[in-house]
C-alpha positions in Angstrom: 13.7 187.1 -233.0 14.6 190.7 -234.0 12.4 190.5 -237.1 9.5 189.2 -235.0 10.0 192.0 -232.4 10.2 194.6 -235.2 7.0 193.3 -236.6 5.3 193.4 -233.2 6.3 197.1 -232.9 5.3 198.2 -236.4 2.6 195.7 -237.4 3.5 196.5 -241.0 2.9 193.9 -243.8 6.5 194.5 -245.0 7.9 193.5 -241.6 5.6 190.5 -241.3 6.6 189.3 -244.8 10.3 189.6 -243.9 9.7 187.7 -240.6 7.8 184.9 -242.4 10.3 184.6 -245.2 13.2 184.3 -242.7 11.2 181.9 -240.4 10.4 179.6 -243.3 14.0 179.6 -244.6 15.3 178.8 -241.1 12.8 176.0 -240.7 13.8 174.5 -244.0 17.5 174.7 -243.2 16.9 173.1 -239.8 14.9 170.2 -241.3 17.5 169.6 -243.9 20.3 169.6 -241.3 18.3 167.1 -239.2 17.8 164.8 -242.2 21.5 164.9 -243.1 22.4 164.2 -239.5 20.3 161.1 -239.2 21.2 159.9 -242.7 24.9 160.1 -241.7 24.2 158.3 -238.4 22.4 155.5 -240.1 25.2 155.2 -242.7 27.8 155.0 -239.8 26.0 152.1 -238.1 24.9 150.2 -241.2 24.3 146.6 -240.3 24.0 147.2 -236.5 20.2 146.8 -235.9 20.5 147.5 -232.1 22.1 150.9 -232.6 19.6 151.7 -235.4 16.7 151.0 -233.1 18.3 153.2 -230.4 18.4 156.1 -232.8 14.8 155.4 -234.0 13.6 155.5 -230.4 15.2 158.9 -229.8 13.4 160.2 -232.9 9.9 158.9 -232.1 7.8 160.9 -229.7 7.3 159.4 -226.3 3.9 158.7 -224.8 3.0 158.3 -221.2 0.7 155.3 -221.9 3.0 153.5 -224.4 0.6 151.0 -225.8 -1.4 150.3 -222.7 -4.8 148.9 -223.3 -7.5 149.6 -220.7 -10.4 147.7 -222.5 -10.9 145.3 -225.3 -14.2 144.7 -227.1 -14.7 141.0 -227.8 -18.0 140.5 -229.6 -20.6 142.0 -227.4 -18.4 141.9 -224.3 -16.1 144.6 -223.0 -13.1 143.1 -221.1 -11.3 145.4 -218.8 -9.4 142.8 -216.7 -5.9 142.3 -218.0 -5.7 138.7 -216.8 -8.7 137.9 -219.0 -7.2 139.0 -222.3 -3.5 138.3 -221.7 
């Protein structure tokens, strides 16, 4: 944050490059740490599919409309009544 604030004050290319270099390095370190964490977690629960899926669900982004379907096109017809296509 200090490097970014310094760049905001000076707007120099040198400060911008320092900030970008540090930001990219930090992003890389965080991604590697996350990969290592999940790799270790999956190794710990090897063979337990339920716990594996619990971890996977925490990793995946959530959606407010998880797989809900409002309409289906069947041939030339558009069906919007769930009872019709369930």
